[in-house]
N, C-alpha and C positions, 0 to 999 in steps of 0.2 A: 473489595480487596480485604483480605484478612492477613495480618502478620502472624507468623508462627515462629516457634523456636528454631525451626530449620530454615527459615528464609521468608520469602514473600510469596503469597498465593495470589495469582492473577489468572484469569481465563486465557486460553491459548490465542484467541484472536487479537487482543491488544499486544500480546508478546510478539506475535508474528508481524503485526503492523509496525511496531517499533523496530524490530530487527530488520525488516525489509527497508524501512526508512533509513536506518543507519547504514545499511549496505549501499543503498542508492546514493547517500551522501558520500560514501567512500569512493563510489564510481564517478563522482563529480557533479551530481545534481545538487541544487541549492535546497535548503531545508524545507521550504514550502513545497517545492516539486516532490521532494523525497517523501514527505508525509502523505501526500496524495497517492503516490505510487505504492507506498506501504499499505495504505488502507485498501487499495484495489487488489493487491496480492492477497491480503488476508480475506477479503470478501470473496474472491475467486476460489480460494482454498476451502472456505466454509461451504460454498455452493457445491463444490465437487464432493466434499464429505457428506453433505446432506443427501445428495443424489445417491452416493454409494450406500448409505444407510437406508435408502428407500423412503426418506421422510420429505423429499422435495422432488418435484418434477424438473427436468432440464428444459427450461424455456429458451435458453440462449446458449449456444456453443461459442467457443472462442472465435470461430470464423464469423459468426453473426456479430460479435463485438467489433471485429475488424471492419465488417461491412458498415456497421454503424459509424465507426470512426471515419471511414471514407466518405460517407454521406455528409457528415458534419463538416469535413474538410472541404467539400465542394462548395459549401456555403462560406468558407473562409478562403484566404489566399494561399495557405500553406499546403504542402503535400501531406497525405496521411502518414502517420508514424505509429510505431509501437515500440515500447521499451521492454527488452527482455530482462526480467528480474526474478531471481530465485525460481527459475524454471517456468515462469509465466510470461506470456506476451501481454503487456498492458497497453491498450489503446490510449494514446495521448493526443492532446491538441496543444498548440503553442499559444501561450497567453503572456502578455507583458514581458517578452524576452526570455521566457522560461517555458517549461512544459507542465501540464496538469493532466493527471489521469482523468478519464471520462467517468462521470457519475450520472447515469440516467440521461444521456444525450447532452450533457453540458460539462464544462470543466469542474472538477471536484474542488471543494472549498478547503483550503489548508487549515483554516481556523477550526472548522468542524472536526477534521481528522485529528488535529493536535489536541483538541479538547477531549475527544474520545480517549486518547492515550493518557492524558493528564488525569482524567477521572478514574481510569482503571488503576494506575500506579500510585496516585496520590503523592504524598511526600517522598516516596521512594523513587520517583521518576529520575531525578538527577543521578542517583547512584546506579540505577539500572542502566540508564543511557550511557553513563561513563564506562561501565563494564562491557556493554555491547560495543562501544567505540573502540575500546582496547582490543577486544577480540577481532573486530573488523580490521584494525590496523595490523594485526599479526598475520594477516593473509594477503596474498597478492590480489589486486583487483581483477 
């Protein structure tokens, strides 16, 4: 991240990760669930963009992700679920009374996702999060 006279410079993926997490919190998900959902939305968007640019092959479609979630849920006692967030259906599993986005066949780690955002924004994270929370509060869920 580089600070400029005009603001803060951060790659788009951490920005989308944080925004999706803030929106998920606004929709009622706890912070740990929200950050995993945000990371999944940003990852999905990056894969779609890479495919559109022709720099990545499409190894999995959204339907495949849902099939993967169903397979994992059969091993668990809960029904398969997906959370619709920012135009994406994110496969989730229930963990410890909350939900976690799937990350390569297992629940995503909130600490890893949060660390990714913290490294990207550095000391500017609290101010950016606050601005995004204000924006999210200005809209109906």
